[in-house]
C-alpha positions in Angstrom: 1.8 31.7 -12.9 1.9 28.1 -12.0 -1.6 26.6 -11.9 -1.5 24.7 -8.7 -4.7 23.7 -6.9 -4.9 22.9 -3.2 -5.6 19.4 -2.2 -9.3 19.7 -1.7 -10.2 23.3 -1.9 -13.1 24.1 -4.2 -13.6 20.5 -5.3 -17.0 18.9 -5.1 -17.5 16.4 -2.2 -17.6 12.8 -3.3 -18.7 10.0 -1.1 -17.3 6.5 -1.6 -17.6 3.4 0.4 -14.5 2.8 2.5 -13.0 -0.6 2.8 -14.7 -2.3 5.7 -17.1 0.5 6.4 -20.9 0.1 6.2 -22.6 1.7 3.3 -23.5 4.6 5.5 -20.5 6.5 4.1 -22.2 6.9 0.8 -25.0 9.2 1.9 -25.6 12.3 -0.1 -24.4 15.4 1.7 -27.9 16.8 1.7 -28.9 14.1 4.2 -26.0 14.2 6.6 -28.1 15.3 9.5 -30.6 12.7 10.6 -32.5 14.5 13.3 -35.8 14.2 11.3 -35.6 10.4 11.2 -33.7 9.6 14.3 -35.9 8.3 17.1 -36.8 10.5 20.1 -35.7 9.2 23.5 -37.9 6.4 24.5 -39.7 6.2 21.1 -40.0 2.9 19.3 -37.1 2.5 16.8 -35.7 0.1 14.2 -32.3 -0.4 12.6 -31.7 0.9 9.2 -30.6 -2.2 7.3 -28.4 -0.2 5.0 -26.3 1.9 7.4 -27.2 0.4 10.8 -28.5 3.6 12.4 -31.4 3.5 14.8 -34.4 5.2 13.1 -37.9 6.1 14.2 -40.8 3.9 12.9 -42.4 7.2 11.9 -39.6 7.9 9.4 -40.9 9.0 6.1 -38.3 6.8 4.4 -39.5 3.3 4.3 -40.0 0.3 1.9 -41.7 -3.0 1.9 -40.0 -6.2 0.9 -41.5 -9.7 1.1 -44.2 -8.5 3.5 -41.9 -6.7 5.9 -41.6 -2.9 6.2 -38.1 -1.5 6.6 -37.4 2.0 7.8 -34.4 4.2 6.7 -32.6 7.3 7.9 -32.5 9.0 4.5 -33.8 8.8 1.0 -30.4 7.6 -0.2 -30.5 4.5 2.1 -34.0 3.8 0.9 -32.9 3.9 -2.7 -30.0 1.7 -2.1 -32.1 -0.9 -0.4 -34.7 -1.0 -3.1 -32.0 -1.4 -5.8 -30.7 -4.6 -4.1 -32.6 -5.7 -1.0 -30.8 -9.1 -0.7 -27.5 -7.3 -0.3 -28.6 -5.9 3.0 -30.7 -8.9 4.2 -28.2 -11.6 3.7 -27.9 -14.1 6.6 -25.2 -13.9 9.2 -21.9 -15.6 8.2 -21.0 -19.1 9.5 -20.0 -18.7 13.1 -16.9 -20.8 12.6 -15.6 -18.3 10.1 -14.5 -14.8 11.1 -16.7 -12.1 9.5 -15.1 -10.2 6.6 -16.1 -6.8 5.2 -18.3 -6.6 2.1 -16.2 -6.2 -0.9 -13.0 -7.8 0.5 -10.7 -8.9 -2.2 -8.3 -11.8 -1.7 -4.9 -12.2 -3.4 -1.8 -14.3 -3.3 1.4 -12.9 -1.7 3.5 -14.4 -4.5 1.1 -13.8 -7.4 -0.7 -10.5 -6.9 -2.4 -10.9 -10.3 -4.7 -13.5 -8.6 -7.7 -11.6 -7.2 -11.0 -13.0 -6.1 -13.9 -12.0 -3.8 -13.7 -15.1 -1.6 -11.1 -17.0 0.3 -9.3 -19.9 -1.3 -5.9 -21.1 -2.5 -3.8 -19.7 -5.3 -4.2 -21.7 -8.5 -0.5 -21.0 -9.4 1.4 -21.7 -6.2 -1.2 -23.2 -3.9 -0.7 -20.6 -1.1 -3.7 -19.5 0.9 -5.1 -16.2 -0.4 -5.0 -13.2 1.9 -7.1 -10.1 2.0 -5.6 -7.2 0.0 -6.2 -5.0 3.0 -6.0 -7.0 6.3 -9.0 -7.0 8.5 -8.6 -5.4 11.9 -10.0 -8.1 14.1 -8.9 -10.4 16.8 -9.8 -13.6 14.9 -6.8 -15.8 14.1 -6.0 -16.8 10.6 -8.4 -19.8 10.0 -5.6 -21.7 8.1 -3.3 -21.2 11.0 -5.9 -22.6 13.4 -6.6 -25.5 11.1 -2.9 -26.4 10.7 -2.3 -26.1 14.4 -5.1 -28.6 15.1 -3.8 -31.0 12.5 -0.2 -30.7 13.7 -0.8 -31.1 17.5 -3.3 -33.9 17.2 -1.0 -36.0 14.9 2.4 -35.2 16.4 2.2 -38.0 19.1 1.5 -40.5 16.3 4.5 -39.2 14.3 6.8 -39.5 17.3 5.7 -43.1 18.0 6.1 -44.1 14.3 9.6 -42.5 14.2 10.7 -44.3 17.4 9.4 -47.7 16.2 11.2 -47.3 12.8 14.5 -46.2 14.3 14.7 -48.6 17.3 12.0 -51.3 17.0 14.0 -53.7 14.9 17.1 -53.2 17.1 15.5 -54.2 20.3 13.0 -56.7 18.9 9.9 -55.0 20.5 7.6 -56.9 18.1 7.9 -59.2 15.0 9.0 -57.4 11.9 5.7 -58.1 10.0 3.6 -56.9 12.9 5.7 -53.7 13.2 4.9 -52.8 9.6 1.2 -53.0 10.3 1.5 -51.0 13.5 3.4 -48.3 11.6 0.7 -48.3 8.9 -2.1 -47.8 11.5 -0.2 -45.0 13.2 1.0 -43.2 10.1 -2.2 -43.3 8.1 -4.0 -40.5 10.1 -0.9 -38.4 9.9 -0.6 -38.7 6.1 -4.2 -38.8 5.1 -5.8 -36.4 7.6 -3.0 -34.0 8.7 -1.5 -34.1 5.1 -4.9 -33.7 3.4 -4.4 -30.0 2.6 -1.1 -30.7 0.9 -2.5 -33.5 -1.3 -5.4 -31.3 -2.2 -3.1 -28.5 -3.3 -1.0 -31.1 -5.2 -4.0 -32.2 -7.1 -5.0 -28.6 -7.8 -1.5 -28.0 -9.2 -2.1 -30.8 -11.8 -5.6 -29.6 -12.6 -4.4 -26.0 -13.2 -1.2 -27.3 -14.9 0.9 -25.2 -12.5 3.4 -27.4 -10.7 4.6 -25.9 -7.4 5.9 -26.7 -4.0 2.8 -28.8 -3.1 3.4 -30.9 -6.3 6.8 -31.9 -4.9 5.5 -32.5 -1.4 2.5 -34.5 -2.6 4.5 -36.6 -4.9 7.3 -37.2 -2.4 5.2 -38.2 0.6 2.6 -39.9 -1.6 5.4 -42.1 -3.1 6.8 -43.0 0.3 3.4 -43.8 1.8 2.0 -45.8 -1.2 5.2 -47.8 -1.5 5.1 -48.6 2.3 1.4 -49.6 2.2 2.1 -52.0 -0.7 5.2 -53.4 1.0 3.0 -54.1 4.2 -0.1 -55.5 2.5 1.6 -57.5 -0.3 5.3 -57.9 0.6 5.6 -60.8 -1.8 5.5 -58.4 -4.7 9.0 -57.3 -3.9 12.3 -59.2 -4.5 14.5 -60.1 -1.7 16.8 -57.2 -2.4 14.2 -54.9 -0.9 14.4 -56.7 2.5 16.0 -55.0 5.4 16.2 -56.4 8.9 14.0 -59.4 8.1 11.2 -57.4 6.4 10.5 -55.4 3.3 11.7 -51.9 4.2 8.9 -49.4 4.7 9.1 -45.6 5.1 6.0 -44.7 7.0 8.1 -42.7 9.4 9.5 -40.6 6.5 6.0 -39.8 5.2 4.7 -39.0 8.7 7.7 -36.9 9.7 7.7 -35.0 6.4 4.0 -34.1 6.9 4.5 -33.0 10.5 7.6 -31.0 9.7 5.9 -29.3 6.7 3.0 -28.4 9.0 5.4 -27.0 11.5 7.1 -25.0 8.7 3.8 -23.7 7.6 2.9 -22.6 11.1 6.1 -20.7 11.5 5.7 -19.1 8.1 2.1 -18.1 8.6 3.0 -16.5 11.9 5.9 -14.6 10.3 3.9 -13.6 7.3 1.2 -12.1 9.5 3.8 -9.7 10.9 4.4 -8.3 7.4 0.9 -6.7 7.5 1.4 -5.3 11.0 2.0 -1.8 9.5 -1.4 -1.7 7.7 -3.1 -3.1 10.8 -1.5 -0.4 13.0 -2.7 2.2 10.5 -6.2 0.8 10.5 -6.1 0.8 14.3 -5.4 4.6 14.3 -8.9 5.6 13.3 -11.2 6.4 16.2 -14.4 4.4 16.4 -16.7 7.4 17.2 -17.0 11.1 16.6 -18.6 13.9 18.7 -21.1 15.4 16.3 -22.7 18.8 16.9 -26.3 18.7 15.7 -28.1 21.7 14.0 -29.9 22.5 17.3 -26.6 22.8 19.1 -26.9 19.5 21.0 -24.0 17.0 20.8 -23.8 13.2 20.5 -21.3 10.5 20.0 -21.9 8.7 16.7 -20.1 5.9 15.0 -17.5 7.1 12.6 -19.3 5.5 9.7 -22.2 7.9 10.3 -20.1 11.0 9.8 -20.7 12.8 6.5 -19.2 15.7 4.6 -20.2 19.0 6.2 -20.8 17.6 9.7 -19.5 19.8 12.6 -17.4 17.7 15.0 -16.0 18.6 18.3 -12.4 17.3 19.1 -11.6 17.5 22.8 -8.1 17.4 24.4 -6.7 13.9 24.3 -9.0 12.8 21.6 -8.2 11.7 18.0 -9.4 13.8 15.1 -12.2 11.7 13.7 -11.9 12.5 10.0 -10.2 15.0 7.6 -11.6 18.5 7.9 -11.1 22.2 8.4 -10.9 24.0 11.8 -13.8 26.4 12.2 -13.4 27.2 15.8 -10.6 27.0 18.4 -6.9 26.3 18.2 -4.7 23.4 19.4 -1.5 21.4 18.8 -1.9 18.2 16.9 0.5 15.2 17.1 0.6 14.1 13.4 3.5 11.7 13.9 1.4 8.6 13.2 0.6 9.9 9.7 3.6 12.0 8.7 6.4 10.5 10.8 7.2 14.0 12.2 7.4 14.0 16.0 6.9 17.7 16.6 3.2 18.7 17.2 1.7 21.1 14.7 -0.4 24.1 15.7 -3.8 24.3 14.1 -6.0 27.4 14.0 -9.2 28.5 12.3 -8.9 27.8 8.6 -6.2 25.1 8.9 -6.9 21.6 7.6 -6.6 18.6 10.0 -6.0 14.9 9.2 -8.2 12.2 10.6 -6.6 9.9 13.2 -4.1 12.5 14.4 -4.1 13.3 18.2 -5.3 16.5 19.7 -2.9 17.2 22.5 -4.1 20.4 24.2 -7.0 22.7 23.2 -10.5 22.1 22.0 -11.4 22.2 18.3 -14.5 22.3 16.2 -14.0 21.1 12.7 -16.1 20.7 9.6 -15.6 17.3 8.0 -14.3 17.5 4.4 -13.5 13.9 3.6 -15.0 10.7 4.9 -14.6 6.9 4.3 -12.2 5.9 1.6 -11.4 9.6 0.7 -9.6 10.4 4.0 -5.8 10.7 4.1 -5.6 7.6 6.4 -7.7 5.5 4.0 -5.7 6.6 1.0 -2.5 5.7 2.9 -3.8 2.2 3.7 -4.8 1.7 0.1 -1.5 2.9 -1.3 0.5 0.7 1.1 -1.7 -2.3 0.3 -1.2 -1.7 -3.4 2.6 -1.4 -3.0 2.8 -4.5 -0.9 1.0 -6.6 -3.6 3.0 -5.3 -6.5 5.9 -7.2 -8.1 9.4 -5.8 -8.2 11.3 -6.0 -11.5 13.9 -8.2 -9.7 11.1 -10.8 -9.2 10.9 -11.4 -13.0 14.1 -13.4 -12.8 12.8 -15.5 -9.9 9.5 -16.1 -11.7 11.4 -17.4 -14.8 13.4 -19.8 -12.6 10.4 -20.9 -10.6 8.5 -21.6 -13.9 10.9 -24.4 -14.8 12.1 -25.2 -11.3 9.5 -27.8 -10.3 9.7 -29.7 -13.7 13.5 -29.8 -13.3 13.3 -31.1 -9.8 10.9 -33.9 -10.8 13.2 -34.8 -13.6 16.2 -34.9 -11.2 14.2 -37.1 -8.8 13.3 -39.6 -11.6 17.0 -39.6 -12.7 18.2 -40.2 -9.2 15.7 -43.0 -8.7 16.9 -44.9 -11.8 20.5 -44.1 -11.4 20.5 -45.5 -7.8 18.3 -48.4 -8.8 20.5 -49.5 -11.7 23.9 -48.6 -10.5 23.7 -48.2 -6.7 24.6 -50.6 -3.9 22.0 -53.1 -2.6 19.2 -52.6 -1.8 19.6 -50.2 -4.8 16.0 -49.6 -5.6 15.2 -48.8 -2.0 18.1 -46.3 -2.1 16.7 -44.9 -5.3 13.3 -44.4 -3.8 14.6 -42.7 -0.7 16.9 -40.3 -2.6 14.1 -39.5 -5.1 11.8 -38.6 -2.2 14.6 -36.5 -0.6 15.1 -34.6 -3.8 11.3 -33.8 -4.1 11.0 -32.8 -0.5 14.1 -30.5 -0.1 13.4 -28.4 -3.2 11.4 -25.4 -2.2 10.2 -23.0 -4.9 8.3 -21.3 -2.1 11.4 -19.7 -0.7 12.3 -18.4 -4.2 8.8 -17.0 -4.7 8.7 -15.3 -1.3 12.1 -13.7 -1.6 11.1 -10.4 -3.0 7.4 -10.1 -2.0 8.1 -10.3 1.7 10.8 -7.6 1.5 8.4 -5.4 -0.4 5.6 -5.9 2.1 7.8 -5.0 5.1 9.4 -2.1 3.3 6.1 -0.6 2.3 4.8 -0.7 5.8 8.0 0.7 7.2 7.9 3.6 4.8 4.2 4.3 5.7 5.1 4.8 9.4 7.7 7.3 8.3 5.4 9.3 6.1 6.8 7.8 2.8 4.3 6.0 0.6 5.5 3.9 -2.3 2.9 3.2 -5.1 4.6 -0.1 -6.1 7.6 -2.3 -5.8 9.2 -0.8 -9.0 9.4 2.6 -7.2 11.2 1.0 -4.3 13.7 -0.7 -6.6 14.2 2.3 -8.9 14.6 5.1 -6.3 18.1 4.1 -5.3 19.2 4.5 -8.9 18.1 8.1 -9.2 20.9 10.6 -9.9 18.9 13.7 -10.9 16.0 15.3 -9.0 13.8 17.9 -10.6 11.9 20.0 -8.1 9.0 22.4 -8.5 9.3 25.6 -6.4 5.8 26.4 -5.1 4.7 23.9 -2.4 7.8 21.8 -2.8 10.7 24.1 -1.9 8.5 26.7 -0.5 5.6 26.5 2.0 3.0 26.7 -0.8 1.1 29.3 1.3 2.0 32.6 -0.4 1.3 36.0 1.0 0.5 39.2 -0.9 3.3 41.8 -0.8 2.2 44.7 -3.0 0.6 45.9 -6.3 1.9 48.5 -8.6 -0.3 50.3 -11.1 0.6 52.0 -14.4 -1.2 53.6 -17.4 -3.6 55.4 -15.2 -4.4 52.4 -12.8 -3.8 52.9 -9.1 -2.2 50.2 -6.9 -5.6 49.6 -5.4 -7.3 49.3 -8.8 -4.8 46.7 -9.8 -5.4 44.6 -6.6 -9.2 44.9 -6.9 -9.3 43.9 -10.6 -6.9 41.0 -10.1 -8.8 39.7 -7.1 -12.1 39.9 -9.0 -10.6 37.8 -11.7 -8.9 35.4 -9.4 -12.1 34.5 -7.5 -12.5 31.7 -10.1 -9.0 30.3 -9.5 -7.9 27.7 -6.9 -4.2 28.5 -7.3 -2.5 29.4 -4.0 -1.2 32.7 -5.4 -4.7 33.6 -6.5 -6.0 32.8 -3.0 -3.5 35.2 -1.4 -4.5 38.0 -3.8 -8.2 37.5 -3.1 -7.6 37.3 0.7 -5.6 40.6 0.5 -8.3 42.4 -1.3 -11.0 41.3 1.2 -8.8 42.3 4.1 -8.6 45.8 2.6 -12.4 45.9 2.2 -12.3 46.1 -1.6 -15.5 45.4 -3.4 -15.0 42.6 -5.8 -17.0 42.0 -9.0 -18.0 38.8 -10.7 -15.7 37.4 -13.3 -17.2 35.8 -16.5 -15.8 33.7 -19.2 -13.1 32.6 -16.8 -10.3 30.6 -18.5 -7.2 29.2 -16.9 -4.1 28.7 -19.1 -2.2 26.0 -17.2 1.2 27.2 -16.0 1.0 30.8 -17.3 -2.1 32.5 -15.9 -5.8 33.2 -16.1 -8.2 35.3 -18.3 -11.8 36.5 -18.0 -14.2 39.4 -18.2 -14.9 41.7 -15.3 -17.4 44.5 -15.6 -17.2 44.4 -19.4 -13.4 44.6 -19.5 -11.1 41.8 -20.8 -8.6 40.9 -18.1 -5.5 38.8 -18.2 -3.3 38.0 -15.2 -0.2 35.9 -15.4 3.5 35.8 -16.2 5.6 37.2 -19.0 4.7 34.3 -21.3 1.0 35.1 -21.0 1.6 38.8 -21.7 3.8 37.9 -24.8 1.1 35.6 -26.1 -1.4 38.5 -25.9 1.1 41.1 -27.4 1.2 43.1 -24.2 4.5 44.9 -23.5 5.8 44.7 -19.9 8.8 47.0 -20.4 7.3 49.8 -18.4 7.3 47.8 -15.2 10.4 45.6 -15.9 12.7 47.4 -13.4 10.1 47.1 -10.5 9.5 43.5 -11.4 13.2 42.6 -11.5 13.7 44.3 -8.1 10.8 42.3 -6.6 12.0 39.0 -8.2 15.5 39.6 -6.9 14.0 39.3 -3.4 12.4 36.0 -4.4 8.8 37.2 -4.9 6.6 35.9 -7.7 5.4 38.6 -10.1 2.2 38.6 -12.1 1.2 41.2 -14.7 -2.3 42.4 -15.1 -3.5 43.5 -18.6 -6.9 45.2 -19.1 -8.4 45.3 -22.6 -5.0 44.4 -24.1 -2.9 47.0 -22.3 -0.6 46.7 -19.3 -2.4 47.8 -16.1 0.1 46.9 -13.4 1.8 44.1 -11.5 1.3 42.1 -8.3 4.0 40.6 -6.1 3.4 37.6 -3.9 6.1 36.0 -1.7 6.2 32.3 -0.7 8.7 31.6 2.1 11.1 28.7 1.7 10.3 25.7 4.0 12.4 25.5 7.1 13.5 22.0 6.2 14.3 22.6 2.5 18.0 23.6 3.0 18.7 20.5 5.2 16.9 18.2 2.7 18.9 19.6 -0.3 22.1 19.2 1.6 21.3 15.5 2.3 20.4 14.9 -1.3 23.5 16.5 -2.7 25.7 14.5 -0.3 24.1 11.4 -1.7 25.3 12.5 -5.2 22.0 13.7 -6.5 21.9 16.6 -8.9 19.0 18.9 -8.0 17.3 20.9 -10.8 14.6 23.5 -10.1 11.9 24.1 -12.6 9.3 26.7 -11.8 6.6 28.7 -13.6 7.9 31.9 -11.9 10.0 34.4 -13.8 13.7 33.7 -14.4 14.8 36.4 -11.9 12.7 34.9 -9.1 13.9 31.5 -10.0 17.5 32.7 -9.9 17.0 34.3 -6.5 15.5 31.2 -4.9 18.1 28.9 -6.5 21.0 31.0 -5.2 19.5 31.1 -1.8 19.3 27.3 -1.8 22.6 26.6 -3.6 20.9 25.1 -6.6 23.1 25.5 -9.7 20.7 24.5 -12.4 17.3 26.2 -12.6 14.6 27.0 -15.1 12.1 29.8 -14.9 8.7 30.5 -16.6 8.4 26.7 -17.2 5.1 25.5 -18.6 3.9 21.9 -18.0 5.0 20.9 -21.4 8.5 22.4 -20.7 8.8 20.3 -17.5 7.8 17.2 -19.5 10.5 18.1 -22.1 13.1 18.7 -19.4 12.5 15.3 -17.9 12.7 13.7 -21.4 15.9 15.6 -22.2 17.6 14.5 -19.0 16.5 10.9 -19.6 17.9 10.9 -23.1 21.2 12.1 -21.6 21.3 8.8 -19.7 20.3 10.2 -16.3 17.9 8.4 -13.9 15.4 11.2 -13.2 13.0 11.8 -10.3 10.5 14.6 -10.4 9.0 16.2 -7.2 6.0 18.4 -7.4 2.5 19.0 -5.9 0.3 20.6 -8.5 -1.8 19.6 -11.5 0.8 21.2 -13.8 3.4 18.8 -12.4 1.3 15.6 -13.3 2.7 15.0 -16.8 6.3 15.3 -15.6 5.6 13.1 -12.6 4.2 10.4 -14.8 7.2 10.7 -17.3 10.0 10.6 -14.7 11.5 7.3 -13.7 10.2 8.0 -10.2 7.5 10.7 -9.7 7.4 12.1 -6.1 4.3 13.9 -5.0 4.0 16.2 -2.0 1.2 14.9 0.3 0.1 18.5 0.8 -0.6 18.8 -2.9 -3.4 17.7 -5.3 -4.9 14.3 -5.8 -3.9 14.6 -9.5 -0.3 14.9 -8.5 -0.5 12.0 -6.0 -2.2 9.8 -8.6 0.5 10.5 -11.1 3.4 9.8 -8.8 5.2 6.6 -7.7 6.2 8.0 -4.3 4.2 10.3 -2.0 5.6 12.3 0.9 2.7 12.7 3.3 4.3 15.6 5.1 5.4 17.3 1.9 9.0 17.5 3.3 11.9 16.9 0.9 13.8 15.2 3.7 11.4 12.3 3.0 13.2 11.6 -0.3 16.5 11.0 1.5 14.7 8.6 3.9 13.0 6.9 1.0 16.3 6.4 -0.7 17.8 4.8 2.5 14.8 2.5 2.6 15.2 1.6 -1.1 18.9 0.7 -0.5 18.1 -1.4 2.5 15.2 -3.2 0.7 17.2 -4.0 -2.4 20.0 -5.4 -0.2 17.4 -7.5 1.7 15.9 -8.8 -1.6 19.3 -9.8 -2.9 20.0 -11.6 0.3 16.7 -13.5 0.1 17.1 -14.4 -3.5 20.8 -15.4 -3.0 19.8 -17.6 -0.1 17.0 -19.3 -2.0 19.2 -20.0 -5.1 22.1 -21.2 -3.0 19.9 -23.4 -0.8 18.4 -25.2 -3.8 21.7 -25.3 -5.7 23.3 -27.2 -2.8 20.3 -29.0 -1.4 19.0 -30.8 -4.5 22.4 -32.4 -5.5 23.0 -33.3 -1.9 19.6 -35.0 -1.7 20.3 -36.8 -4.9 23.3 -38.5 -3.3 26.1 -37.0 -5.4 28.4 -36.9 -2.3 27.8 -40.6 -1.4 30.8 -41.9 -3.2 33.1 -39.4 -1.3 31.5 -39.4 2.1 29.2 -42.5 2.3 26.4 -40.2 3.6 22.9 -39.8 2.3 20.4 -37.1 3.1 17.4 -38.5 5.0 14.0 -37.3 3.5 13.1 -36.2 7.1 16.2 -33.9 7.3 15.2 -32.7 3.8 11.7 -31.8 5.0 13.1 -29.9 8.0 15.5 -27.9 5.7 12.6 -27.2 3.3 10.4 -25.9 6.0 13.0 -23.7 7.5 14.1 -22.2 4.2 10.8 -20.3 3.7 10.8 -19.3 7.4 14.3 -17.9 7.1 13.4 -15.8 4.0 10.4 -14.3 5.8 12.4 -13.7 9.0 15.2 -12.0 7.0 12.6 -9.7 5.4 11.2 -8.8 8.8 14.6 -7.3 9.7 13.7 -4.3 7.5 11.4 -3.2 10.2 14.5 -2.2 12.2 16.1 -0.4 9.3 17.2 3.2 10.2 15.6 5.8 7.9 
């Protein structure tokens, strides 16, 4: 008997702080009703500094700190406050900065290994750090606001400098020496104020010994500006060969235009990058803000979602969203779960069915009991998994990282070489040409495009998958899934519904059919396996009196043992009976007949002798046949491995057209099967939903967990199907293919751009064409290169899966 456990059944309730939620989500379940400390209408009240609830001044939970008495809704809040009062009494954040949730972690889109608890710039590449999980607020990116201000305030100065430099000497608008000073005055605010963030990042790159894009921009614009200042203030230091149009040539317009174009490129890139987190923001926006809580006295009140605790009874009215994960205890309705699972067809929910927070109640009224809150809800786990996947590095990125590691040094070397080559061997004014070409080389090179090539594709693909009910754990899973040629599938809960129903029991050796059911149900009360639940439910439906099981022991994958009313009981498959020396020959014909119909058969032994068998059937999912057909058309070999008997496995495999199958498989056997196929050179994916699947899920190249299964399985897998529908694997493969193609396009563009741009900027084509690349054109090309990479990645949002 496979030792599956349902996703939350029988597990103790844990409360964790959710990202962005007030600490109220950490209350102990014993304090989830606050009627004793909540203020009566009209009574004086205060705000609990820990969870934000309004509490009565008569609350018995209070503490004094620095002469002030604070009141709390529960003992848990009081204890948390006393442990660290300053955490809850910190002053309000600076009004100019948007508030961020406590515990927000910031990371770099290009270097996810950089993580810190405050905003800043990446010490490796200089990019502005972003929250791992975006905040759901209306405040604009502060860097975007700052760059917009710098760009628009200095753009008129840049335009004037550019016009003067291009046309002033032609039309004699002012003496040449005066024009140099005018350009200096106009360009200085652009370079020193608008370009300040770039020079700051350039300096940081030297401090951290991590040359990057800002190193090149800082050196390029700095060289052009400093040279021009010296040429204006002390023109006598330069020989006559530097003179152009009656003055020492200056390049204030190049420095100013480069700064303005770089700012423009950053604005476009920041706006485009913000769209890559749109999927997470839309998921965060799904959660309702309040819940309708039913108090112990029967009264109802709308409370903030952060004040909902495990065990609360909540009313969900027609047209409302389900506030949190729970179980239906009254009523029935159809829920639209498409926002979580990607499936458009509403799902009917009745008493005993589990519901997912943030799904939409379309028709009837429900009363649910909350089971998971805060960071433990399905929605929160989805957000966390998507954020984790978005910030992971794809194996393909390693090549780009190696290139980027030497890229900046190589570009600086090429710029220096170009400067001296033109200065020594170029036409007059040779050193001026050398300076301009060196600046163009520094400016056009863009390691940022190379670094963003794969992270942007991964971020968009992860969000796209989440909206379709497909959750990737990391970038490696996205990259590897398309290579899979063999898929191992568990039966219960993967090919089948995972909700087995009891068929019949057969007694032998003096035990009646009813005795067998009663004894097995008594033992199975301690098991969380779906098959066990169906046996216990059948016994209770028949009004059988169940006894307590002692010394209960679960043998993963084969069955359970224990003591009931002084008798040693064992319930499981043939492997368990063989290990106990119990012969099953007497019931073999009946067992084979039941297995031939696809039922799972368990034997019951009492005091070392066979007492009977029980048959439980688990219907095949309606979508399984279509899913297997899609996978086989994609050239994937499907292998079934189940803990059920060989006859049952054969019956199910034949019904589904699966040619390779294995029955009575233990967890170690599944692990060995994965290992054997991998040694044969196959790329193996494993799909399962139970604890017994976890080792194989972790061993496979890509582990695929059914979202309807256990947390252990989901934590062991690289891919989770929220709906538990195998068709999601085909969708995930399509997304994997599209993502890899997109990443290759981005990397190819970045490599090609730099391979052509750097030599062109160095002037290698001058002898053939007589043309040189202006540093201003180089700046425009550099800015647009990163924007084009991000824009190409955003096309994945329209991929058909």
